[in-house]
TORTISE-968634 format. One record per atom (N, C-alpha, C): x, y, z. Coordinates in steps of 0.1 Angstrom, whole numbers, plus 5000, padded with zeros to 4 digits. Each point is the difference from the previous one (the first is absolute). Layout:
% residues N
XYZ;...
***
This chain:
% residues 246
500853025100;499949904989;498949905003;499149984991;498949915001;500449855000;499549935010;500449855001;499349934988;500749934992;499449934989;499049895004;498850014996;498949915004;500249864995;500949984990;500349874995;500549915011;500850065010;500549915010;499049955010;498950085002;498949965008;499349884994;499750014987;499449884992;500949885001;501350024999;501049895000;500049935013;500150085011;500149945014;498749935003;498850064997;498749945003;499949874992;500250004987;499949884992;500949895005;501250035003;501049905004;499649945014;499550095009;499649965013;498849905000;499050044991;498849924999;500449864994;500849994990;500349884994;500949915009;500950065007;500949925009;499249955012;499150085006;499249965011;499049894996;499350024988;499149904995;500749874997;501250014995;500749874997;500349925012;500650075010;500349935013;498849945007;498950084999;498749965007;499549874993;499950004987;499549894992;500949885002;501350025000;500949885002;499849945013;499850085011;499849955013;498649945003;499050084996;498649955003;499549904990;500450014988;499549914989;501249944993;500849925006;501249954994;499849934987;498849934998;499849934988;499850104988;499850135003;499850094989;501250105000;501049985008;501150105001;500850014987;500349894994;500850014987;499250064989;498749974999;499250064990;499950155002;499850055013;499950145003;501350074996;501149955004;501350074997;500250004985;499749904993;500149994985;499150104993;498850025006;499050104995;500550145001;500650035012;500550145002;501250024991;500849904998;501250004991;499650034986;498949934995;499650014986;499350144998;499350055010;499450134998;501050125000;501049995008;501150104999;500749994987;500349884995;500649984987;499250064989;498749965000;499150054989;499950155000;499850065012;499950155001;501350064996;501149945003;501350064995;500150014985;499549894993;500050004986;499250114994;498850035006;499150104995;500550145002;500450035013;500450145003;501450034995;500849904996;501350034995;500050094988;498850014993;500050094988;500050145003;499850045013;500250145004;501450025006;500750104994;501350045004;499950115010;500749995011;499850115011;501450055003;500050115007;501250065006;500249945014;501249935001;500349945013;501050105007;499550075010;500750115006;500649955013;501350005001;500749965012;500450125009;499550124996;500350125007;501350074995;501149925000;501350054995;500149984985;499249904995;500249974985;498649944996;499750034987;498749954995;500449934987;499249894997;500149934987;498749944996;499949964988;498749944995;500049855001;498949955003;499849855002;498649964998;499749884996;498649954999;499350015014;498850035000;499250015013;500049875007;500249894993;500049875006;501149985010;501050095000;501149985010;499550015014;498950065002;499450015014;499449875005;499649914991;499449885005;500649874995;500850014989;500649874994;501049945010;500850085008;500949945010;499349905010;498750035002;499349915010;499949864994;500049984987;500049874995;501149915005;501250075001;501249935005;499749965015;499450095008;499749975014;498949895001;499050004991;499049905000;500549864998;501049994990;500649874998;500849965012;500650095007;500849975012;499049965012;498850065000;499149965010;499549854998;499849974987;499649864997;501149915003;501250044996;501249915002;500349985015;499950105008;500250005014;499049905007;498850014995;498949925007;499849864995;500149994986;499749874994;501149934993;501250064999;501149944993;500250044986;501149964994;500450054987;499149944989;499649875002;499249944989;498750084998;499350045011;498850084999;500350144995;501250055003;500350134994;500150004985;500649894995;500149984985;498649984994;499249935007;498649974996;499250144999;500250085010;499350135000;500550094988;501349994997;500550084989;499449954987;499949874999;499449944987;498550054999;499349995011;498650045000;499950154996;500850085006;500050154998;500350024985;501049934995;500350014986;498849974990;499349905003;498849964992;499050125001;499850065011;499150115001;500450124991;501450024999;500550104991;499749974985;500249874997;499749964986;498550024997;499249975009;498550024998;499750154999;500750085008;499850155000;500350054986;501149954994;500450054987;499049954989;499549875002;499049944990;498750085001;499650045012;498750075002;500150144993;501250075002;500150134994;500149994985;500749904995;500049984986;498749974994;499249925007;498649974996;499250124999;500050095010;499250125000;500550094989;501350014998;500650094990;499649964986;499649874998;499649954987;498650044996;499250055010;498750034998;499850144994;499050024992;499750134994;499550105011;500650115002;499550105010;498750064995;499150045009;498850074997;500350134994;499350054990;500350134994;499950125009;499349985011;499950125009;500949995012;500949895000;500949995011;501250094998;500150115009;501050104997;501449985004;500349885006;501349985006;500849894994;499649964987;500749894994;501550034998;500350124996;501450034998;500849995013;499450055010;500749995014;500149865004;498949924998;500149865004;501149924992;500150024987;501049934992;501450055004;500150125004;501450055004;500449945013;499049975009;500449945013;500049844999;499149944992;499949865000;500349934987;500650084991;500549944988;501249915003;499949874997;501149915004;501250004991;501150015007;501349994993;500649865003;500149924989;500549865002;501450005007;500950094996;501350015005;500050035015;499250105004;499950045014;499349895009;499049934994;499449895007;500949895002;500749964990;501049895002;501150045010;500550124999;501050055009;499549995015;498850045002;499450005013;499849865005;499649914992;499849865004;501449935003;500950034992;501449945002;500650045013;499950145002;500650055012;499349955013;498749994999;499249955011;500449855003;499949914991;500349865002;501449985005;501050064994;501449985005;500250065014;499650125002;500350075013;499249955011;498749974998;499249955012;500549865004;500349914990;500449875004;501450015006;500950094996;501350025006;499850045015;499150105002;499650055013;499749885009;499149914995;499549895008;501249915004;500849974990;501249915003;501050075010;500350124998;501050075009;499450015014;498850045001;499350015013;500149875008;499649894993;500049875006;501449955004;501050034991;501449975003;500550075013;499750135000;500450085012;499349965013;498749954998;499349965012;500649875005;500549914991;500749885005;501350035006;500750104995;501450035005;499950095013;499050095000;500050105011;498550015004;499549905006;498650005004;499550115009;501050055009;499650105010;500250144994;500450024988;500350134994;498950034990;498950045005;498850034992;500350124990;500550115006;500250124992;501049974989;501049925002;501149974990;499349934988;499249905002;499549934989;499050084992;499150085007;499050074992;500750124993;500950065006;500750124993;500949954988;500749905003;500949954989;499349954988;499049915003;499249944988;499350114993;499450105007;499250104993;500950104992;501150035005;500950094993;500549944987;500349875001;500549924988;498849994990;498849975005;498949994991;499750134993;499850115008;499650134994;501150064991;501249985004;501150064991;500149924987;500049875001;500149924987;498850024992;498850015006;498850034992;500150124992;500550115006;500250134993;500949984988;501149935002;501049994990;499449924988;499449885003;499549924990;498950064992;499050065007;498850064994;500450114991;500750105005;500450124992;500849964988;501049915002;500849964989;499249934989;499249915003;499249934990;499050084994;499450095008;498950084995;500450134992;501150065003;500350134994;501450014994;500849895000;501350014994;499950034985;500750104996;500050054986;498950094997;499150035009;498950094998;500250135008;500649995012;500350125007;501149975010;500750105006;501149985009;499549925012;500649885002;499549915010;500750025014;501250065000;500750025013;499250085010;499550124996;499250085009;498849935005;499349934991;498849925003;500349895011;501149934997;500449905009;500350055014;500850115001;500450065012;498850055008;499150074993;498750055006;499249895006;499949894993;499249885005;500749945012;501349984999;500749935010;499950085013;500250134999;500050095012;498650005006;499050034992;498650015005;499449875006;500249894992;499549875005;500749965013;501350025001;500749955012;499750095012;499750134998;499650095011;498749945006;499049994991;498749955004;500149865006;500849914993;500249865005;500650005014;500950095003;500750005013;499050065011;499250094996;499050065009;498949905003;499849904991;499049895003;500449915011;501349995003;500649905009;499349995014;499850125006;499349995014;498749935000;499250014988;498849925000;500249854999;501149964993;500349865000;500349955014;500850085007;500449965014;498749995009;499150104998;498850005007;499149884997;500049964987;499249884996;500649885007;501349995000;500649885007;499750005015;500150115006;499750005015;498649975003;499050054991;498649975003;499749854998;500849934993;499649864998;500349925013;500950045008;500349935013;500249854998;501149974996;500449864997;499149934990;500050044988;499149954989;500249854998;501249945003;500249864998;499149925009;499750055012;499149935009;498650024997;499750134997;498650044997;499549934988;500849984990;499549944987;500349864999;500549935010;500449864999;498849914997;498850045005;498849914998;499450024986;500550104992;499350024988;500849944988;499249974990;500649944988;500950114993;499850135004;500850104994;501150045009;500449915009;501150035010;501350034993;500950085006;501350044994;500749874995;500650014989;500849894994;501449995006;500649894999;501349985005;501049994989;499650034988;500949994989;501250095001;501149964995;501250075001;500550024985;500750124998;500550024987;501149914996;
***
């Protein structure tokens, strides 16, 4: 059986982003929050674009269909946790707001381009419109799910950190599972209810997102360990971790 190359891409990209994040936070603490937010926004933007391709998610014993974005969207939950862990809940909510604005701009830019007359010799207009033709219902569903679930993730993570500060795996796993599961339910229901059977879509997204989200966890633990007491390292910076409590 051939090893799926997608896992190589996944591991390499996750490793590069996690290492770069910890390096920037430690070496250039004044730029740490901006760097983490930038990685967060690019993962979110890429997820919105590649979600238009539906793939076969093969577990070996069972296969189902899911948007290709299930391979990278779960990292957005981890990115929020990285910001929350290092800078506090207030900065996590700020990062979510910034990322949301980037998604609004992405939609505006696509709509702007779609309003232009294509060149008569451009042979891919039909394919372009099929991929980037905007559905207001799906766009609103995506935005609603994102805002609700990511902010809930930030709140739950911060609450668990306050209650169980020494249980890193507990707070990242719990907050991410809640985020990704609720995101799947809200998005699919708002986007496709009455159009197609939503239960299989919800189940497929919940399973695939949470598998990838759980596999992300070792990188979060690695990030935390590489920081080496971030509270002390970042104390001299204006971007030092916040002490806000939920």
